C-alpha positions, 0 to 999 in steps of 0.5 A: 892882361894885354900880351906883350905883342899887342893885340887886344887893347882891353886889360882885365881890371878889378871891378869897382865897388858899388861904394866906389861908384855910387858917390863922388870919388876922392882923388885918392880913391881914383889914384888907389884904383889906378895904382892896383890896375896898373900894378896888374900889368905884366913888367910893371914892377912898382909905381914911381916916385918921380924923377925930379919932384914927388908924383903923389896924389894927397888926401886927408891922412893918406897919399898914393905915389906914383900917380899925380892927378890934376884938374885944369878946370873944374870937371877935367882930369889930367894925370900923371903916371909913374912906373918902374919896370922889370928888367927880367920881364923886358928881357923876355920881351925883347927876346920874343920880339927878335923872333917875330915881326913886332916893330913897336919899341917894347918900352912904347908898348908898355906905356901904351898898356899903362894908359889903356889901363888908366882909361879902363879904370876911369871907365869902370869908375864911371868917369869921363876921359882925362884930358891927358895920360902922361906916363913916364917910366922912372926905372927899370930894375 
């Protein structure tokens, strides 16, 4: 996992199964892999549903909340991620920042961690980098 104070840009993400990498992945399989990886980030309490409209990836008989995958052109991917952060984790991180020389805002570091995890998950799934990863913090609880 990424430490709160930055450092490495690598985050440990579950390795996808051979079945997931071998064939064409559906949007729900991709979104599900991202959700599992994002929920493992320290400080992420849950996936958000979207502030004004539901942020969901729909598939046959199921849906994955908090991730919206869009294909602006064939072969391209744009990702919208909504998260809910843990206030206790943020309070601890804030007190750690006050005692260090770190100047990057905590919420910006959180969204950067989410983007890094999404990129790494796509890379592990054998998919190209997305055109955009838009991260929204829906709530802090």
